[in-house]
C-alpha positions in Angstrom: 0.0 0.0 0.0 1.4 3.4 -1.0 1.4 6.2 1.6 0.1 9.4 0.0 1.8 12.5 1.4 0.9 16.2 1.1 3.7 18.6 1.8 2.9 21.9 3.5 5.8 24.3 4.0 6.4 27.9 2.9 9.9 27.1 1.6 9.8 25.8 -1.9 13.4 24.5 -1.7 12.5 22.4 1.4 9.4 21.0 -0.2 11.5 20.0 -3.2 13.9 18.2 -1.0 11.1 16.4 0.8 9.5 15.4 -2.5 12.7 13.9 -3.8 13.2 11.9 -0.5 9.7 10.7 -0.3 9.1 9.8 -4.0 12.3 7.7 -3.9 10.6 5.3 -1.5 8.6 2.4 -3.0 5.8 2.7 -0.5 5.3 6.5 -0.6 4.4 9.3 -3.0 3.9 13.0 -2.8 0.4 14.0 -4.0 0.7 17.7 -3.6 2.6 20.8 -2.2 1.1 23.7 -0.3 2.9 27.0 0.5 0.5 28.0 3.3 -2.2 26.7 5.6 -5.2 27.7 3.4 -3.7 25.9 0.4 -2.9 22.9 2.6 -6.6 22.5 3.6 -7.8 22.9 0.0 -5.3 20.3 -1.3 -6.1 17.9 1.5 -9.7 18.0 0.6 -8.9 17.6 -3.1 -6.3 14.8 -2.8 -7.4 13.0 0.4 -3.7 12.2 1.5 -2.8 9.7 4.2 -0.3 12.1 5.7 0.1 15.9 5.7 3.6 17.0 6.6 2.8 20.4 8.2 5.2 23.1 9.1 4.2 25.3 12.1 7.6 27.0 12.4 6.4 30.6 12.8 4.5 32.0 15.8 0.8 32.3 15.0 1.4 30.4 11.7 -1.7 29.3 9.9 -0.3 25.7 10.1 -2.2 25.4 13.4 -5.5 26.5 11.9 -4.9 24.2 8.9 -4.2 21.3 11.3 -7.4 21.9 13.1 -9.4 22.2 9.9 -8.0 19.0 8.4 -8.4 17.0 11.7 -11.9 18.3 12.2 -13.1 17.5 8.7 -15.2 14.3 8.7 -14.3 13.7 5.1 -10.6 13.7 6.0 -11.0 11.1 8.8 -8.3 9.0 7.1 -5.8 11.9 6.9 -3.3 12.4 9.7 -1.1 15.4 10.3 2.6 15.1 11.1 3.9 18.4 12.4 7.4 19.7 11.4 8.8 22.2 13.9 12.1 23.9 14.6 11.6 23.5 18.3 10.3 20.0 19.3 8.9 21.2 22.6 6.8 24.4 22.3 3.3 25.6 22.8 2.5 25.4 19.1 3.2 21.7 19.1 0.8 21.2 22.1 -1.9 23.3 20.3 -1.4 21.1 17.2 -1.8 17.9 19.3 -5.0 19.3 20.8 -6.2 20.0 17.3 -5.7 16.4 16.4 -2.2 16.1 15.0 -0.7 12.6 15.1 2.7 13.6 16.2 5.6 15.9 15.6 9.2 15.8 14.3 12.0 18.3 14.7 13.4 19.8 11.6 16.8 18.5 12.7 15.8 14.9 12.1 17.7 13.0 9.5 16.1 11.6 6.3 15.7 8.1 7.8 13.9 9.5 10.8 11.6 11.5 8.6 10.6 8.5 6.5 10.1 6.4 9.7 7.9 9.2 11.1 5.7 9.2 8.1 5.2 5.4 8.3 4.6 5.5 12.0 1.9 8.2 11.8 0.4 6.6 8.7 0.0 3.4 10.7 -2.1 5.2 13.3 0.6 5.4 16.0 1.7 8.7 17.6 5.1 10.0 16.9 5.9 11.0 20.5 9.1 9.8 22.2 8.7 9.1 25.9 10.7 12.2 26.8 8.7 14.3 24.4 5.4 12.9 25.5 6.1 13.8 29.2 7.5 17.2 28.3 4.6 18.3 26.1 1.9 16.9 28.4 3.4 18.3 31.6 4.0 21.7 30.2 0.8 22.2 28.1 -1.7 19.5 27.7 -2.0 18.9 31.4 -2.8 22.6 32.0 -6.5 23.4 32.1 -7.9 23.9 28.7 -11.4 25.5 28.8 -12.3 24.4 25.3 -11.5 20.8 26.1 -12.5 20.5 29.8 -16.2 20.3 29.0 -15.8 17.4 26.6 -13.0 15.5 28.4 -14.2 14.4 31.9 -13.5 11.5 34.1 -17.0 10.2 33.5 -16.1 9.8 29.8 -13.7 7.1 30.7 -16.4 4.9 32.2 -16.8 3.2 28.8 -13.3 1.7 29.1 -12.5 -1.7 30.7 -10.0 -1.8 33.5 -7.4 -3.2 31.1 -8.0 -0.4 28.6 -7.5 2.2 31.3 -4.3 0.6 32.4 -2.9 0.5 28.9 -4.0 4.0 28.2 -2.4 5.4 31.4 0.9 3.6 30.5 0.8 5.0 26.9 0.3 8.5 28.4 3.6 8.3 30.2 5.4 7.7 26.9 5.8 3.9 27.0 5.8 2.1 23.6 3.5 -1.0 23.0 6.5 -3.2 23.5 7.4 -1.7 26.8 3.8 -1.9 28.0 3.6 -5.5 26.9 6.7 -6.3 29.0 5.1 -4.8 32.1 1.7 -6.5 31.6 3.2 -9.8 30.5 1.2 -9.8 27.2 2.0 -9.5 23.6 2.5 -6.1 21.8 -0.4 -7.1 19.6 -2.7 -7.4 22.6 -1.5 -4.0 23.8 -2.2 -2.5 20.4 -5.7 -4.0 20.4 -6.4 -2.4 23.8 -5.1 1.0 22.5 -7.3 0.8 19.4 -10.4 -0.2 21.4 -9.8 2.7 23.8 -9.4 5.1 20.8 -12.6 3.9 19.3 -14.6 4.2 22.5 -13.3 7.7 23.2 -13.5 8.9 19.5 -9.8 9.6 19.6 -8.3 10.0 16.1 -5.0 8.4 17.1 -2.7 7.6 20.0 -1.6 11.2 20.4 -5.2 12.3 21.1 -5.6 9.3 23.4 -2.6 10.6 25.4 -4.1 14.0 25.7 -7.4 12.6 26.9 -5.6 10.6 29.6 -4.2 13.8 31.1 -7.1 16.1 30.5 -9.5 13.6 32.1 -7.3 13.2 35.2 -6.5 9.5 34.5 -2.8 10.3 34.6 -1.6 13.2 36.8 1.0 15.6 35.4 4.6 14.6 36.2 3.9 10.9 36.6 7.1 9.0 35.7 7.0 6.2 33.1 
């Protein structure tokens, strides 16, 4: 299966470099390039990509609005946003995660990391390292968010089984499926199944949003170690 990628960056040279890198892979292809957020949303609706590689480098950049528009569009339910940022831990990244982005990658990443990131997010997993997960959550997502607090409550978690809650709380501390499996003495496939069931029950687009819900609902307190 070919992963269809839309590039959204205001630098034509950088978009060109990404296109060459991605099109050289047998399982990927670039389906469009956008120079700003408005164009990114329009092209996403026209091409229905699997991944939007979205730059949110500048403060107040429309990449945040574009991310929210794409992730909030029911017709783009199969499209995930991978954020590219100069600073891996900043408030804009947290806002993008709240908006539904599947993860983020620093612009200092090497080509192999970028390609692996695209495949990870396309598979429905969040691209958040343990350290990055804790840093982002502790600094921003765990802070009261009036827009989200009404929708994300402890009662909302009542639909989950005890096992799903346990897996969700471990994922929220940044543990991978393999690490969770070791702690629970089950297979990584079983962990992945629990994660996907929790996502379905809570209407979470992906693992990143599931992590945000875990903290915003109080299931996992800020600062909890992995």
